[in-house]
C-alpha positions as CSV (number, residue, x, y, z in Angstrom):
1,X,27.3,27.0,-20.6
2,X,30.9,27.9,-21.6
3,X,31.4,29.4,-18.3
4,X,30.2,26.3,-16.5
5,X,32.4,24.1,-18.6
6,X,35.4,26.2,-17.9
7,X,34.7,26.0,-14.2
8,X,34.3,22.3,-14.3
9,X,37.6,21.8,-16.3
10,X,39.4,24.0,-13.8
11,X,38.1,21.7,-11.0
12,X,39.1,18.6,-13.0
13,X,42.6,20.0,-13.5
14,X,43.0,19.8,-9.6
15,X,42.7,16.0,-9.9
16,X,44.9,15.8,-13.1
17,X,47.2,18.8,-12.9
18,X,49.4,18.0,-15.8
19,X,49.1,16.8,-19.4
20,X,51.0,13.6,-18.4
21,X,48.6,12.7,-15.6
22,X,45.4,13.5,-17.7
23,X,47.0,11.5,-20.6
24,X,47.7,8.5,-18.3
25,X,44.1,8.5,-16.9
26,X,42.7,8.5,-20.5
27,X,44.9,5.5,-21.4
28,X,43.8,3.7,-18.2
29,X,40.1,4.3,-18.7
30,X,40.2,3.4,-22.4
31,X,41.9,0.1,-21.5
32,X,39.3,-0.6,-18.8
33,X,36.5,-0.2,-21.4
34,X,37.9,-3.2,-23.2
35,X,38.0,-5.6,-20.2
36,X,35.2,-8.3,-20.0
37,X,32.0,-7.1,-18.3
38,X,31.8,-8.1,-14.7
39,X,29.5,-10.9,-13.5
40,X,26.1,-9.7,-12.1
41,X,24.2,-12.1,-9.7
42,X,20.4,-11.7,-9.2
43,X,18.6,-13.1,-6.2
44,X,15.1,-12.5,-4.9
45,X,12.5,-13.6,-2.3
46,X,15.0,-14.8,0.2
47,X,12.5,-14.6,3.0
48,X,14.9,-15.1,6.0
49,X,16.4,-18.3,4.7
50,X,19.9,-17.4,5.8
51,X,21.8,-20.7,5.3
52,X,20.4,-21.3,1.7
53,X,21.1,-17.6,0.8
54,X,24.6,-17.7,2.3
55,X,25.4,-20.9,0.3
56,X,24.1,-19.4,-3.0
57,X,26.1,-16.3,-2.3
58,X,29.2,-18.5,-1.8
59,X,28.8,-20.5,-4.9
60,X,27.8,-17.6,-7.1
61,X,24.9,-19.7,-8.4
62,X,27.3,-22.1,-10.0
63,X,29.8,-19.5,-11.1
64,X,32.7,-21.0,-9.0
65,X,32.0,-24.5,-10.3
66,X,32.1,-23.1,-13.9
67,X,35.5,-21.4,-13.1
68,X,36.9,-24.6,-11.7
69,X,35.8,-26.5,-14.8
70,X,37.3,-23.7,-17.1
71,X,40.6,-24.0,-15.3
72,X,41.0,-27.7,-14.9
73,X,38.8,-29.1,-17.5
74,X,39.4,-32.9,-17.7
75,X,42.7,-32.7,-15.7
76,X,40.7,-33.1,-12.4
77,X,37.9,-35.6,-12.0
78,X,34.4,-34.8,-10.9
79,X,35.1,-35.7,-7.2
80,X,38.2,-33.5,-7.0
81,X,36.3,-30.6,-8.5
82,X,33.5,-31.0,-6.1
83,X,35.9,-31.1,-3.2
84,X,37.7,-28.0,-4.4
85,X,34.4,-26.1,-4.8
86,X,33.3,-27.1,-1.3
87,X,36.6,-25.9,0.1
88,X,36.1,-22.5,-1.5
89,X,32.7,-22.2,0.0
90,X,33.6,-23.4,3.4
91,X,37.4,-23.3,3.8
92,X,37.7,-23.4,7.6
93,X,35.1,-26.1,8.1
94,X,36.3,-28.2,5.2
95,X,39.9,-28.2,6.4
96,X,38.9,-29.4,9.8
97,X,37.4,-32.5,8.1
98,X,40.4,-33.0,5.8
99,X,42.9,-32.9,8.8
100,X,41.1,-35.9,10.3
101,X,41.6,-38.1,7.4
102,X,44.5,-36.8,5.4
103,X,47.8,-38.7,6.2
104,X,50.1,-36.2,4.5
105,X,48.7,-32.9,5.2
106,X,51.6,-30.9,4.0
107,X,51.2,-32.4,0.5
108,X,47.5,-31.6,0.6
109,X,48.3,-28.1,1.5
110,X,50.7,-27.8,-1.4
111,X,48.4,-29.3,-4.0
112,X,45.4,-27.3,-2.7
113,X,47.4,-24.0,-2.7
114,X,48.4,-24.5,-6.3
115,X,44.9,-25.3,-7.4
116,X,43.4,-22.3,-5.6
117,X,46.1,-20.0,-7.1
118,X,45.1,-21.2,-10.6
119,X,41.4,-20.5,-9.8
120,X,42.3,-17.1,-8.4
121,X,44.2,-16.2,-11.6
122,X,41.0,-17.1,-13.6
123,X,38.6,-15.1,-11.5
124,X,40.9,-12.1,-11.4
125,X,41.7,-12.0,-15.1
126,X,38.8,-9.7,-16.0
127,X,39.8,-7.0,-13.6
128,X,42.4,-4.4,-13.5
129,X,45.4,-5.0,-11.1
130,X,44.2,-2.0,-9.2
131,X,40.7,-3.5,-8.6
132,X,42.1,-6.8,-7.6
133,X,44.6,-5.2,-5.3
134,X,41.7,-3.4,-3.5
135,X,40.0,-6.8,-2.9
136,X,43.1,-8.6,-1.5
137,X,43.2,-9.4,2.2
138,X,45.6,-6.9,3.9
139,X,47.7,-9.6,5.6
140,X,48.6,-11.5,2.4
141,X,48.1,-8.7,-0.3
142,X,51.8,-8.7,-1.5
143,X,52.2,-12.5,-1.6
144,X,48.8,-13.2,-3.3
145,X,49.5,-10.5,-5.9
146,X,52.9,-12.0,-6.7
147,X,51.4,-15.5,-7.0
148,X,48.3,-14.7,-9.1
149,X,50.3,-12.5,-11.6
150,X,52.8,-15.2,-12.2
151,X,53.1,-16.0,-15.9
152,X,53.3,-19.7,-16.7
153,X,56.0,-19.3,-19.3
154,X,58.4,-17.4,-16.9
155,X,60.7,-20.4,-15.9
156,X,63.3,-18.0,-14.4
157,X,61.1,-17.3,-11.4
158,X,59.7,-20.8,-11.1
159,X,61.9,-21.5,-7.9
160,X,60.8,-18.1,-6.5
161,X,57.1,-19.0,-6.6
162,X,57.8,-22.6,-5.3
163,X,59.7,-21.2,-2.4
164,X,56.8,-18.9,-1.5
165,X,54.4,-21.9,-1.3
166,X,56.9,-24.0,0.7
167,X,57.5,-21.2,3.2
168,X,53.8,-20.6,3.7
169,X,53.5,-24.2,4.6
170,X,56.7,-24.5,6.7
171,X,55.9,-21.5,8.9
172,X,52.3,-22.8,9.6
173,X,50.4,-20.2,7.6
174,X,48.9,-22.6,5.0
175,X,45.4,-22.8,6.6
176,X,44.9,-19.0,7.0
177,X,46.4,-18.5,3.6
178,X,43.9,-21.0,2.0
179,X,41.0,-19.2,3.8
180,X,42.3,-15.9,2.3
181,X,42.4,-17.4,-1.2
182,X,39.0,-18.9,-0.9
183,X,37.4,-15.7,0.3
184,X,39.2,-13.8,-2.5
185,X,37.7,-16.2,-5.1
186,X,34.3,-15.7,-3.6
187,X,34.8,-11.9,-3.7
188,X,36.0,-11.8,-7.2
189,X,33.7,-14.3,-8.9
190,X,30.7,-11.9,-8.7
191,X,31.3,-8.2,-9.5
192,X,27.8,-6.9,-8.4
193,X,24.9,-8.3,-6.5
194,X,21.2,-7.5,-7.1
195,X,18.6,-8.4,-4.5
196,X,15.1,-8.1,-5.9
197,X,13.2,-7.9,-2.7
198,X,11.7,-9.8,0.2
199,X,14.7,-10.3,2.5
200,X,12.3,-10.4,5.4
201,X,9.5,-12.7,6.8
202,X,8.8,-16.4,7.0
203,X,12.4,-17.7,7.5
204,X,14.3,-17.4,10.7
205,X,17.3,-15.3,9.8
206,X,16.6,-12.0,8.0
207,X,18.7,-10.1,10.5
208,X,21.7,-12.3,9.6
209,X,21.1,-11.8,5.9
210,X,21.1,-8.1,6.5
211,X,24.4,-8.2,8.4
212,X,25.9,-10.2,5.5
213,X,24.6,-7.8,2.8
214,X,26.0,-4.8,4.7
215,X,29.5,-6.3,4.2
216,X,29.0,-6.9,0.4
217,X,31.4,-5.0,-1.8
218,X,28.8,-4.0,-4.5
219,X,25.1,-4.3,-4.1
220,X,21.7,-2.8,-4.9
221,X,18.3,-3.8,-3.5
222,X,14.8,-3.5,-5.0
223,X,12.4,-3.3,-2.0
224,X,9.9,-6.1,-1.7
225,X,6.5,-5.8,0.0
226,X,7.9,-7.7,3.1
227,X,10.9,-5.3,3.3
228,X,8.5,-2.3,3.0
229,X,6.4,-3.5,6.0
230,X,9.5,-3.8,8.1
231,X,10.6,-0.3,7.0
232,X,7.3,0.9,8.1
233,X,7.7,-0.7,11.4
234,X,11.1,0.8,11.9
235,X,9.6,4.2,11.1
236,X,7.0,3.7,13.9
237,X,4.0,3.1,11.7
238,X,1.7,1.2,14.0
239,X,-0.2,-1.0,11.4
240,X,3.2,-2.1,10.0
241,X,4.5,-2.9,13.5
242,X,1.4,-5.1,14.1
243,X,1.9,-6.9,10.7
244,X,5.5,-7.6,11.3
245,X,4.8,-9.1,14.8
246,X,1.9,-11.1,13.5
247,X,3.9,-12.6,10.6
248,X,6.7,-13.5,13.0
249,X,4.2,-15.2,15.3
250,X,2.5,-17.0,12.4
251,X,5.8,-18.6,11.5
252,X,7.2,-19.1,15.0
253,X,9.9,-16.5,14.4
254,X,9.3,-14.1,17.3
255,X,12.9,-14.7,18.3
256,X,13.9,-12.6,15.3
257,X,12.5,-9.7,17.1
258,X,13.5,-10.6,20.6
259,X,17.0,-12.2,20.0
260,X,17.8,-10.8,16.6
261,X,16.8,-7.2,17.3
262,X,16.4,-7.1,21.1
263,X,12.9,-5.9,20.9
264,X,11.0,-6.6,24.1
265,X,7.8,-8.6,23.6
266,X,7.1,-9.2,27.2
267,X,4.3,-6.5,27.3
268,X,2.6,-8.3,24.4
269,X,3.0,-11.7,26.0
270,X,1.7,-10.5,29.4
271,X,-1.3,-8.9,27.7
272,X,-2.0,-12.0,25.5
273,X,-1.9,-14.4,28.6
274,X,-4.2,-12.1,30.5
275,X,-6.9,-11.5,27.9
276,X,-6.7,-14.8,26.0
277,X,-6.0,-17.0,28.9
278,X,-9.0,-19.3,28.4
279,X,-9.0,-19.0,24.5
280,X,-7.5,-22.0,22.6
281,X,-6.7,-19.6,19.7
282,X,-7.2,-22.5,17.3
283,X,-7.3,-20.2,14.3
284,X,-3.8,-18.9,15.1
285,X,-1.7,-22.0,14.7
286,X,1.9,-21.9,13.6
287,X,2.6,-22.1,9.8
288,X,5.8,-23.2,8.1
289,X,8.4,-25.7,9.3
290,X,9.5,-24.1,12.6
291,X,8.6,-26.0,15.7
292,X,8.2,-24.9,19.4
293,X,7.7,-26.8,22.6
294,X,4.1,-27.2,23.8
295,X,4.3,-24.3,26.3
296,X,5.9,-21.9,23.7
297,X,3.3,-23.0,21.2
298,X,0.4,-22.0,23.4
299,X,2.0,-18.6,24.2
300,X,2.8,-18.0,20.5
301,X,-0.8,-18.7,19.5
302,X,-2.1,-16.3,22.2
303,X,0.3,-13.6,21.1
304,X,-0.5,-14.3,17.5
305,X,-4.2,-13.7,18.1
306,X,-3.7,-10.7,20.3
307,X,-1.5,-8.8,17.8
308,X,-3.9,-9.8,15.0
309,X,-6.8,-8.2,16.7
310,X,-4.7,-5.1,17.4
311,X,-3.7,-5.0,13.7
312,X,-7.3,-5.2,12.4
313,X,-8.2,-2.3,14.8
314,X,-5.2,-0.2,13.8
315,X,-5.8,-0.8,10.1
316,X,-9.5,0.2,10.4
317,X,-8.6,3.5,12.1
318,X,-6.0,4.2,9.4
319,X,-8.4,3.6,6.6
320,X,-11.0,6.0,8.2
321,X,-8.2,8.5,8.6
322,X,-6.8,8.0,5.1
323,X,-10.0,8.0,3.0
324,X,-7.8,8.8,-0.1
325,X,-6.5,5.2,0.1
326,X,-10.0,4.1,-1.1
327,X,-9.7,0.9,1.0
328,X,-12.6,1.4,3.4
329,X,-14.0,-2.0,2.4
330,X,-11.0,-3.6,4.2
331,X,-12.2,-2.3,7.6
332,X,-14.1,-5.4,8.6
333,X,-14.7,-5.3,12.3
334,X,-17.8,-3.2,12.1
335,X,-19.3,-5.8,9.6
336,X,-19.3,-8.4,12.4
337,X,-22.6,-9.3,14.2
338,X,-21.0,-10.0,17.6
339,X,-24.2,-11.6,19.0
340,X,-24.7,-14.0,16.2
341,X,-20.9,-14.7,15.5
342,X,-21.2,-13.9,11.9
343,X,-19.9,-11.4,9.3
344,X,-21.4,-9.8,6.3
345,X,-19.1,-9.7,3.2
346,X,-20.3,-8.6,-0.3
347,X,-23.9,-9.1,0.7
348,X,-23.4,-12.5,2.1
349,X,-23.5,-13.8,5.7
350,X,-20.6,-16.0,6.9
351,X,-20.1,-17.8,10.3
352,X,-17.0,-16.9,12.1
353,X,-14.6,-19.7,13.1
354,X,-13.6,-17.8,16.2
355,X,-16.0,-15.5,18.2
356,X,-13.9,-14.7,21.3
357,X,-13.2,-11.0,21.1
358,X,-12.6,-9.9,24.7
359,X,-11.0,-6.6,23.8
360,X,-13.5,-5.5,21.0
361,X,-16.3,-3.0,21.9
362,X,-19.0,-3.8,19.3
363,X,-20.1,-0.1,19.6
364,X,-16.6,1.1,18.8
365,X,-14.7,-1.9,17.3
366,X,-11.6,0.0,16.1
367,X,-10.8,1.6,19.4
368,X,-7.8,0.1,21.2
369,X,-8.4,-0.8,24.8
370,X,-6.2,1.0,27.4
371,X,-4.1,-2.1,27.7
372,X,-3.7,-2.5,24.0
373,X,-2.8,1.1,23.7
374,X,0.0,0.6,26.3
375,X,1.3,-2.4,24.5
376,X,1.5,-0.5,21.2
377,X,3.2,2.6,22.8
378,X,5.9,0.3,24.2
379,X,6.3,-1.6,20.9
380,X,6.6,1.7,18.9
381,X,9.3,2.9,21.3
382,X,11.1,-0.5,21.0
383,X,11.1,-0.5,17.2
384,X,12.0,3.1,16.7
385,X,14.8,3.0,19.3
386,X,16.4,-0.3,18.2
387,X,19.8,0.7,16.9
388,X,20.4,-2.6,14.8
389,X,17.0,-2.4,13.2
390,X,17.4,1.3,12.4
391,X,20.9,0.5,10.9
392,X,19.5,-2.2,8.7
393,X,16.7,0.1,7.5
394,X,19.2,2.9,6.7
395,X,21.1,0.4,4.7
396,X,17.9,-0.5,2.8
397,X,17.3,3.2,2.1
398,X,20.9,3.7,1.0
399,X,21.2,0.7,-1.3
400,X,17.5,0.3,-2.2
401,X,14.8,1.6,-4.4
402,X,11.4,0.5,-5.7
403,X,13.0,-0.4,-9.2
404,X,16.3,0.0,-11.0
405,X,17.4,0.2,-14.5
406,X,20.9,-1.4,-14.7
407,X,22.8,-2.3,-17.9
408,X,19.6,-2.1,-19.9
409,X,17.7,-4.4,-17.6
410,X,14.7,-3.3,-15.6
411,X,14.6,-4.8,-12.1
412,X,11.6,-4.7,-9.7
413,X,9.7,-6.8,-7.2
414,X,6.0,-7.4,-7.9
415,X,4.3,-5.8,-10.9
416,X,3.6,-2.6,-12.9
417,X,-0.1,-2.1,-12.2
418,X,-2.2,-2.5,-15.4
419,X,-5.8,-2.4,-16.4
420,X,-7.6,-5.2,-18.2
421,X,-7.2,-3.3,-21.4
422,X,-3.4,-3.5,-21.0
423,X,-3.0,0.3,-20.2
424,X,-1.2,1.5,-17.1
425,X,-3.4,1.7,-14.1
426,X,-3.8,5.2,-12.5
427,X,-3.5,5.1,-8.7
428,X,-4.3,8.0,-6.4
429,X,-1.6,9.0,-4.1
430,X,-2.7,11.9,-1.8
431,X,-5.1,13.5,-4.1
432,X,-3.3,13.0,-7.4
433,X,-3.2,10.1,-9.9
434,X,0.0,8.5,-11.1
435,X,0.7,5.5,-13.3
436,X,3.7,3.6,-14.7
437,X,7.1,4.9,-13.8
438,X,5.6,8.0,-12.2
439,X,3.8,5.8,-9.7
440,X,7.0,4.2,-8.6
441,X,8.7,7.5,-8.4
442,X,6.1,9.2,-6.2
443,X,5.7,6.1,-3.9
444,X,9.5,6.0,-3.4
445,X,9.7,9.7,-2.7
446,X,7.2,9.1,0.2
447,X,9.1,6.1,1.5
448,X,12.1,8.3,2.0
449,X,10.1,11.1,3.5
450,X,8.9,8.6,6.2
451,X,12.5,8.7,7.4
452,X,14.0,12.1,6.6
453,X,11.2,14.6,6.0
454,X,11.4,17.6,8.4
455,X,7.8,18.5,7.9
456,X,5.8,16.4,10.3
457,X,2.7,16.1,8.1
458,X,4.9,14.8,5.1
459,X,6.7,12.4,7.4
460,X,3.3,11.0,8.6
461,X,2.2,10.6,5.0
462,X,5.4,8.8,4.3
463,X,4.9,6.4,7.2
464,X,1.3,5.6,6.1
465,X,2.4,5.1,2.4
466,X,4.6,2.3,3.6
467,X,1.5,0.5,4.8
468,X,-0.3,1.5,1.6
469,X,2.5,-0.1,-0.5
470,X,2.3,-3.2,1.7
471,X,-1.4,-3.9,1.1
472,X,-3.1,-1.6,-1.4
473,X,-4.6,-3.0,-4.7
474,X,-2.8,-0.1,-6.4
475,X,0.6,-0.9,-5.0
476,X,3.2,-2.2,-7.4
477,X,4.6,-4.4,-4.7
478,X,1.3,-6.1,-3.8
479,X,-0.7,-6.3,-7.0
480,X,-3.9,-8.0,-5.8
481,X,-7.4,-6.7,-5.2
482,X,-7.2,-7.3,-1.5
483,X,-5.1,-8.7,1.4
484,X,-7.5,-11.4,2.8
485,X,-5.7,-11.8,6.1
486,X,-8.9,-11.6,8.2
487,X,-10.8,-14.0,5.9
488,X,-8.0,-16.6,6.1
489,X,-8.1,-16.5,9.9
490,X,-11.8,-16.4,10.6
491,X,-13.7,-17.9,7.7
492,X,-13.7,-21.4,6.4
493,X,-15.2,-20.6,3.0
494,X,-12.3,-20.6,0.4
495,X,-14.1,-18.2,-1.9
496,X,-13.5,-15.4,0.7
497,X,-9.7,-16.1,0.7
498,X,-9.2,-15.5,-2.9
499,X,-7.0,-12.6,-3.8
500,X,-7.4,-11.6,-7.5
501,X,-4.1,-10.7,-9.1
502,X,-3.5,-7.5,-11.1
503,X,-3.9,-8.1,-14.9
504,X,-0.1,-7.7,-15.2
505,X,0.5,-11.3,-14.2
506,X,-1.7,-12.7,-16.9
507,X,-0.1,-10.4,-19.5
508,X,3.5,-11.5,-19.0
509,X,3.6,-13.3,-22.3
510,X,2.1,-10.3,-24.2
511,X,5.0,-8.7,-26.2
512,X,3.0,-5.4,-26.7
513,X,2.6,-5.0,-22.9
514,X,6.2,-5.9,-22.1
515,X,7.6,-3.5,-24.8
516,X,5.4,-0.7,-23.4
517,X,6.7,-1.3,-19.9
518,X,10.3,-1.3,-21.1
519,X,9.6,1.9,-23.1
520,X,8.0,3.6,-20.0
521,X,11.2,2.9,-18.1
522,X,13.5,4.0,-20.8
523,X,15.0,0.7,-22.0
524,X,14.6,-1.3,-25.2
525,X,16.4,-3.4,-27.8
526,X,17.5,-7.0,-28.1
527,X,19.6,-7.1,-24.9
528,X,16.8,-5.6,-22.7
529,X,15.0,-7.7,-20.0
530,X,12.6,-7.3,-17.2
531,X,13.8,-9.2,-14.1
532,X,11.0,-9.9,-11.8
533,X,10.6,-11.1,-8.2
534,X,7.6,-11.7,-5.9
535,X,5.6,-14.5,-7.5
536,X,6.9,-18.1,-7.1
537,X,7.3,-20.1,-10.3
538,X,5.7,-23.5,-10.0
539,X,8.5,-25.6,-11.5
540,X,6.9,-28.9,-10.8
541,X,3.8,-28.1,-12.8
542,X,5.9,-27.2,-15.8
543,X,5.9,-23.4,-15.4
544,X,8.9,-21.6,-16.9
545,X,10.6,-18.6,-15.3
546,X,11.3,-17.4,-18.9
547,X,8.3,-15.3,-20.2
548,X,7.6,-13.4,-23.4
549,X,10.3,-15.2,-25.4
550,X,13.0,-14.3,-22.9
551,X,12.2,-10.6,-22.4
552,X,10.9,-11.3,-18.8
553,X,12.7,-13.4,-16.2
554,X,10.7,-14.3,-13.2
555,X,13.2,-15.6,-10.7
556,X,11.3,-16.3,-7.6
557,X,11.2,-20.0,-7.4
558,X,10.8,-20.4,-3.6
559,X,13.8,-19.8,-1.4
560,X,11.2,-19.9,1.4
561,X,10.7,-23.4,2.8
562,X,6.9,-22.4,3.1
563,X,6.7,-22.3,-0.7
564,X,8.7,-25.3,-1.6
565,X,5.9,-27.8,-1.6
566,X,4.2,-25.7,-4.3
567,X,7.2,-24.8,-6.4
568,X,9.1,-28.1,-6.1
569,X,12.5,-26.2,-6.0
570,X,14.3,-23.7,-3.7
571,X,14.4,-20.8,-6.0
572,X,15.8,-19.5,-9.2
573,X,18.8,-17.2,-9.5
574,X,20.2,-15.4,-12.4
575,X,23.8,-14.8,-13.6
576,X,24.6,-12.2,-16.2
577,X,28.3,-12.5,-17.3
578,X,30.2,-11.3,-20.3
579,X,29.0,-14.2,-22.4
580,X,25.3,-14.0,-21.6
581,X,22.6,-14.9,-19.0
582,X,22.2,-18.1,-17.2
583,X,19.2,-19.1,-15.0
584,X,20.0,-21.4,-12.1
585,X,17.3,-23.7,-10.5
586,X,18.2,-24.7,-6.9
587,X,17.3,-27.9,-5.1
588,X,16.0,-27.4,-1.5
589,X,18.9,-26.7,0.8
590,X,19.3,-29.3,3.6
591,X,22.0,-27.9,5.8
592,X,25.4,-26.3,5.9
593,X,26.7,-29.4,7.5
594,X,25.5,-31.5,4.5
595,X,27.1,-29.0,2.1
596,X,30.4,-29.5,4.0
597,X,30.4,-33.2,4.8
598,X,28.7,-34.6,1.8
599,X,29.8,-31.9,-0.5
600,X,26.3,-31.3,-1.8
601,X,25.7,-28.2,-3.8
602,X,22.1,-26.9,-4.2
603,X,22.5,-26.0,-7.9
604,X,20.3,-28.5,-9.8
605,X,20.0,-27.1,-13.3
606,X,21.3,-24.3,-15.4
607,X,19.4,-22.8,-18.3
608,X,21.2,-20.7,-20.8
609,X,18.7,-17.8,-21.4
610,X,20.7,-15.8,-23.9
611,X,24.3,-16.0,-25.3
612,X,25.7,-12.9,-26.8
613,X,27.2,-12.9,-30.3
614,X,30.3,-11.3,-28.9
615,X,31.8,-11.1,-25.5
616,X,30.5,-8.0,-23.6
617,X,32.9,-5.6,-22.3
618,X,32.9,-2.9,-19.6
619,X,32.3,-0.4,-22.5
620,X,28.9,-2.1,-23.1
621,X,27.7,-1.3,-19.5
622,X,26.4,1.7,-17.6
623,X,29.7,2.0,-15.9
624,X,31.4,2.0,-19.3
625,X,29.2,4.9,-20.5
626,X,30.3,6.8,-17.4
627,X,33.9,6.1,-18.1
628,X,33.5,7.2,-21.7
629,X,32.0,10.5,-20.4
630,X,35.1,10.8,-18.2
631,X,37.4,10.2,-21.1
632,X,35.6,12.9,-23.2
633,X,36.0,15.3,-20.3
634,X,39.7,14.5,-19.9
635,X,40.2,15.0,-23.6
636,X,38.7,18.5,-23.2
637,X,41.1,19.1,-20.4
638,X,44.0,18.0,-22.5
639,X,42.9,20.5,-25.2
640,X,42.7,23.2,-22.6
641,X,46.2,22.6,-21.5
642,X,47.4,22.5,-25.0
643,X,45.8,25.8,-26.2
644,X,46.8,27.5,-23.0
645,X,43.2,28.0,-21.5
646,X,44.4,26.2,-18.4
647,X,47.9,26.2,-17.1
648,X,49.6,22.9,-15.9
649,X,50.3,22.8,-12.2
650,X,53.2,21.4,-10.3
């Protein structure tokens, strides 16, 4: 151990070659530990709603409005504060409107610049100058740094600062400077972003959301079940590809694939028009709020049915091949009486709403026809060779995981599978049982193998585990006894549609259960929480997102428009700053245009979850603990310099 430590200190001395440099770094790190903790922003279940997501990201779930209020208090009226907030969210668009009505635009520029500088000072105050400097736009870095580090009591330089503002306006750079300040405020108001899953499906813009997340300065992602199925599709797993296309068709979002990712769906469209030409496909109508013209609607429904039948075939073959998944009961095509148009489920006969199956051979129902096989081969090639999709999935792998422990909070999407007796449920994964944290860890290892394993068998296991995570009763991201996709399409009887949730969901108020989960993942104490996505909170019926006396925060309130009739709101988000935790409930987002022209914000209510007895500092965070370890190592290096074990370098 002494030899290893000496080797490590020798390496460290290359970074800090003198007593002076090591000492300076200790002073710097020790000072950073005493800065206020950075603000964390938690979002979940975005479901492709790009405009609403983008707005919440811009406003920091109310953080910018709070900063404006902190700076201006009662010196600005509510209307001026609202206008300033809207400008910060949408600087270019807002200035275009202002120029149409403002008589003296130079005065407006001057007032606005001074106000933005004051907000900038506020949001930058909890960071080191070095960190702020790295966030500054290159073109204006020097000028902004001069302005936001101005001290209000330094009257000697008052004319200097005023001249900077005047010159910016006089040389025609006010607008671009305002944009730079607004973007800097957005950048600094939130230090770190957590996305708790389900970026994909239902809404029209998941690819745009991924583009935006790729540009974020500090982010982690906990995969949701809808993200996992897209990852499976990108890896070439056939059942996942069919699910992705089916869901896009169901919500009239096939243009995500065609326009967003450039995936050619013409082979599927041609096949659907050929084999379902006379089929009205009534069971495959569009869901959600998206609308198509009549011709597109007809084609969409035919493609929807075609890929659904292919999906049921592929899943049946997968379950026969992967008997260790213990899901053979979900292969349903051989339970159909094709002559009578009925299906037998759980010992009961049900009539089918749709009996037109032109591509199913009753003697071999899971076999793809030659035409279906051709369609799937071309789709697999399209998904696996799509550069943009592969880039997005690599980003999910790099920044994502099935769960994360961060600053004593446990973050995940879905549930920790439990038994009725409150114990952790054992789930078989390729011949061995896992539960609790170990289940998450083994599943995540196979997710990564699907993309990087050299051994072909292990890579195939990884691909199939992605579908398993999407739909298995043992999956932490699914957490139901079955995925009743077939029943919802083909059976009228509601009893067959029911998907029984894992006991976890009924035990969220049980303190013993929650404490056991926290202990399993290595956290505990007064400031520990579980932050949970996946299940919409029904706000209108009085359900609270705060469970188990504040130990659990369920923050999916329905970003997706498809859920908003049930939830009554457009999602919960969470802010965790140096003073505590704040839940924000959001009103449904109408449009970016409304947000700009009418200055509407979608924050409707803020709930203080917990206020700390003292202001948390960087020293109270995971990063602070890492910095403290660095300080201890540097102190050992100083000692080595001073006792002559290591010699100072030039």
